[in-house]
C-alpha positions as a Python dict, from the first residue, in 0.01 Angstrom:
ca = {
    (1, 'M'): (0, 0, 0),
    (2, 'E'): (-119, -19, -362),
    (3, 'E'): (-370, -287, -258),
    (4, 'N'): (-506, -50, 8),
    (5, 'L'): (-546, 227, -248),
    (6, 'S'): (-709, -5, -501),
    (7, 'S'): (-966, -121, -248),
    (8, 'I'): (-1038, 240, -155),
    (9, 'K'): (-1078, 331, -524),
    (10, 'C'): (-1302, 36, -603),
    (11, 'A'): (-1516, 31, -291),
    (12, 'A'): (-1545, 390, -179),
    (13, 'K'): (-1417, 648, -427),
    (14, 'E'): (-1756, 814, -479),
    (15, 'R'): (-1837, 790, -110),
    (16, 'L'): (-1513, 967, -20),
    (17, 'W'): (-1587, 1248, -266),
    (18, 'A'): (-1937, 1274, -118),
    (19, 'L'): (-1775, 1310, 225),
    (20, 'V'): (-1556, 1592, 98),
    (21, 'G'): (-1862, 1766, -42),
    (22, 'H'): (-2039, 1740, 292),
    (23, 'A'): (-1749, 1820, 523),
    (24, 'I'): (-1796, 2100, 768),
    (25, 'K'): (-1534, 2361, 839),
    (26, 'L'): (-1471, 2365, 1213),
    (27, 'K'): (-1389, 2734, 1204),
    (28, 'D'): (-1741, 2807, 1073),
    (29, 'L'): (-1924, 2607, 1342),
    (30, 'R'): (-1968, 2773, 1679),
    (31, 'T'): (-2138, 2585, 1958),
    (32, 'T'): (-1985, 2828, 2206),
    (33, 'P'): (-1732, 3102, 2133),
    (34, 'A'): (-1450, 2860, 2218),
    (35, 'T'): (-1585, 2528, 2084),
    (36, 'A'): (-1744, 2345, 1794),
    (37, 'K'): (-1936, 2030, 1884),
    (38, 'M'): (-2104, 1766, 1672),
    (39, 'W'): (-2230, 1411, 1670),
    (40, 'I'): (-2174, 1163, 1391),
    (41, 'D'): (-2482, 943, 1403),
    (42, 'P'): (-2482, 568, 1331),
    (43, 'T'): (-2573, 632, 964),
    (44, 'G'): (-2272, 863, 910),
    (45, 'K'): (-2472, 1184, 928),
    (46, 'V'): (-2273, 1465, 1089),
    (47, 'I'): (-2490, 1673, 1321),
    (48, 'P'): (-2347, 2016, 1413),
    (49, 'L'): (-2460, 2117, 1761),
    (50, 'L'): (-2561, 2449, 1908),
    (51, 'T'): (-2555, 2308, 2261),
    (52, 'Y'): (-2384, 2039, 2465),
    (53, 'H'): (-2375, 1686, 2323),
    (54, 'Y'): (-2615, 1530, 2571),
    (55, 'E'): (-2868, 1814, 2531),
    (56, 'Y'): (-2911, 1720, 2166),
    (57, 'F'): (-3128, 1429, 2281),
    (58, 'R'): (-3340, 1659, 2500),
    (59, 'D'): (-3394, 1891, 2206),
    (60, 'N'): (-3456, 1605, 1958),
    (61, 'P'): (-3676, 1351, 2138),
    (62, 'G'): (-3758, 1176, 1809),
    (63, 'E'): (-3391, 1095, 1754),
    (64, 'A'): (-3355, 985, 2115),
    (65, 'A'): (-3654, 751, 2081),
    (66, 'K'): (-3533, 619, 1744),
    (67, 'Y'): (-3209, 499, 1904),
    (68, 'G'): (-3350, 415, 2248),
    (69, 'I'): (-3155, 688, 2426),
    (70, 'V'): (-3310, 826, 2745),
    (71, 'Y'): (-3214, 1187, 2808),
    (72, 'G'): (-3079, 1253, 3156),
    (73, 'E'): (-2755, 1360, 3314),
    (74, 'E'): (-2457, 1429, 3091),
    (75, 'D'): (-2240, 1117, 3133),
    (76, 'P'): (-2516, 853, 3120),
    (77, 'T'): (-2671, 1018, 2814),
    (78, 'R'): (-2334, 1049, 2638),
    (79, 'L'): (-2244, 686, 2710),
    (80, 'A'): (-2587, 566, 2594),
    (81, 'A'): (-2536, 748, 2264),
    (82, 'L'): (-2186, 603, 2222),
    (83, 'R'): (-2322, 251, 2290),
    (84, 'K'): (-2580, 305, 2013),
    (85, 'G'): (-2310, 393, 1758),
    (86, 'F'): (-2289, 772, 1784),
    (87, 'I'): (-1946, 939, 1772),
    (88, 'R'): (-1881, 1250, 1979),
    (89, 'V'): (-1668, 1524, 1822),
    (90, 'N'): (-1545, 1827, 2014),
    (91, 'Y'): (-1315, 2099, 1879),
    (92, 'E'): (-1154, 2357, 2107),
    (93, 'R'): (-1043, 2668, 1920),
    (94, 'N'): (-790, 2775, 2184),
    (95, 'G'): (-517, 2521, 2125),
    (96, 'G'): (-677, 2359, 1819),
    (97, 'M'): (-763, 2035, 2003),
    (98, 'L'): (-997, 1793, 1824),
    (99, 'T'): (-1134, 1518, 2051),
    (100, 'I'): (-1319, 1221, 1903),
    (101, 'E'): (-1491, 964, 2121),
    (102, 'A'): (-1661, 653, 1986),
    (103, 'G'): (-1813, 343, 2132),
    (104, 'A'): (-1685, 14, 1994),
    (105, 'K'): (-2010, -24, 1799),
    (106, 'G'): (-1957, 311, 1625),
    (107, 'W'): (-1592, 250, 1528),
    (108, 'T'): (-1671, 120, 1179),
    (109, 'Q'): (-1510, 161, 839),
    (110, 'P'): (-1770, 418, 720),
    (111, 'A'): (-1730, 613, 1047),
    (112, 'I'): (-1353, 612, 1010),
    (113, 'D'): (-1394, 749, 655),
    (114, 'V'): (-1611, 1035, 791),
    (115, 'I'): (-1360, 1112, 1069),
    (116, 'F'): (-1064, 1101, 830),
    (117, 'M'): (-1227, 1341, 586),
    (118, 'L'): (-1338, 1575, 867),
    (119, 'I'): (-975, 1592, 980),
    (120, 'A'): (-836, 1621, 626),
    (121, 'V'): (-1061, 1913, 533),
    (122, 'N'): (-985, 2090, 864),
    (123, 'R'): (-620, 2002, 915),
    (124, 'E'): (-503, 2364, 903),
    (125, 'A'): (-715, 2436, 1213),
    (126, 'I'): (-615, 2127, 1412),
    (127, 'D'): (-303, 2125, 1627),
    (128, 'C'): (-374, 1822, 1846),
    (129, 'L'): (-588, 1510, 1806),
    (130, 'K'): (-723, 1284, 2075),
    (131, 'I'): (-923, 977, 1974),
    (132, 'A'): (-1071, 719, 2210),
    (133, 'V'): (-1278, 405, 2151),
    (134, 'L'): (-1480, 304, 2456),
    (135, 'S'): (-1636, -20, 2578),
    (136, 'E'): (-2005, -57, 2668),
    (137, 'T'): (-1920, 53, 3023),
    (138, 'G'): (-1722, 358, 2912),
    (139, 'A'): (-1376, 211, 2972),
    (140, 'V'): (-1113, 305, 2714),
    (141, 'I'): (-1040, 14, 2477),
    (142, 'Q'): (-808, 204, 2242),
    (143, 'S'): (-684, 559, 2245),
    (144, 'G'): (-430, 774, 2075),
    (145, 'R'): (-307, 1128, 2079),
    (146, 'S'): (-105, 1324, 1826),
    (147, 'R'): (39, 1673, 1830),
    (148, 'I'): (1, 1722, 1456),
    (149, 'F'): (102, 2089, 1463),
    (150, 'R'): (457, 1954, 1432),
    (151, 'Y'): (389, 1839, 1077),
    (152, 'S'): (329, 2017, 747),
    (153, 'E'): (-32, 2033, 627),
    (154, 'S'): (26, 1743, 386),
    (155, 'E'): (193, 1531, 657),
    (156, 'K'): (-74, 1584, 927),
    (157, 'I'): (-305, 1318, 783),
    (158, 'K'): (-31, 1058, 823),
    (159, 'H'): (-45, 1105, 1201),
    (160, 'I'): (-411, 1048, 1290),
    (161, 'P'): (-422, 820, 1594),
    (162, 'L'): (-597, 482, 1548),
    (163, 'I'): (-651, 555, 1177),
    (164, 'S'): (-332, 640, 984),
    (165, 'E'): (-149, 328, 1098),
    (166, 'T'): (-422, 89, 975),
    (167, 'A'): (-446, -53, 623),
    (168, 'Q'): (-767, 143, 572),
    (169, 'G'): (-601, 460, 698),
    (170, 'Q'): (-297, 412, 475),
    (171, 'G'): (-527, 371, 177),
    (172, 'L'): (-712, 691, 273),
    (173, 'V'): (-382, 879, 311),
    (174, 'E'): (-266, 763, -31),
    (175, 'W'): (-603, 842, -191),
    (176, 'L'): (-604, 1189, -38),
    (177, 'A'): (-246, 1258, -151),
    (178, 'K'): (-360, 1207, -510),
    (179, 'A'): (-686, 1399, -461),
    (180, 'D'): (-556, 1678, -235),
    (181, 'N'): (-529, 1942, -506),
    (182, 'R'): (-902, 1899, -570),
    (183, 'L'): (-1011, 1942, -207),
    (184, 'P'): (-1194, 2260, -107),
    (185, 'N'): (-977, 2539, 24),
    (186, 'S'): (-993, 2664, 381),
    (187, 'S'): (-1242, 2940, 299),
    (188, 'A'): (-1503, 2690, 184),
    (189, 'C'): (-1806, 2621, 398),
    (190, 'F'): (-2023, 2313, 366),
    (191, 'T'): (-2348, 2192, 505),
    (192, 'M'): (-2392, 1852, 655),
    (193, 'D'): (-2624, 1599, 504),
    (194, 'R'): (-2675, 1225, 512),
    (195, 'L'): (-2353, 1055, 405),
    (196, 'G'): (-2496, 747, 244),
    (197, 'G'): (-2296, 427, 241),
}
């Protein structure tokens, strides 16, 4: 475990603090009255949405062209974005369900850092987590679900599916345990920006 923490400290300490500074509070984002939706793009930029995930590419044709995504029906557009490295995030206020969907190409160490910090900063608002990593065809490669409402706020981060049980995740958990008293409180609101690597 100490080796995991040391590698986190050496390789990514400033990046993790940058992620904390750019984290968004789910309770402050409203795509609809009942949901908060966002994309994490292949560079690690978190994009809060005011509409459905697939409609982002209709409303931002430059981004669609940049990544070679053709806007169309919901599922083909969503899967095209996941294949290009985007990660879909959906939060349902009623029930506190956070769903994260990534293509295999988007399930990278920097993306996992972004997801971990998003969950850590919002853990008081999250009751259940569902994370899935999909193949190029949309088939589930890995998935996990956790009913984290069962745990104390400090214990929730130890139960993030597909993350907490990995060496990287254990290092993040340990790093956060030492840094937790310096994290923003639940009334803080942040804006999203490029999360450089």
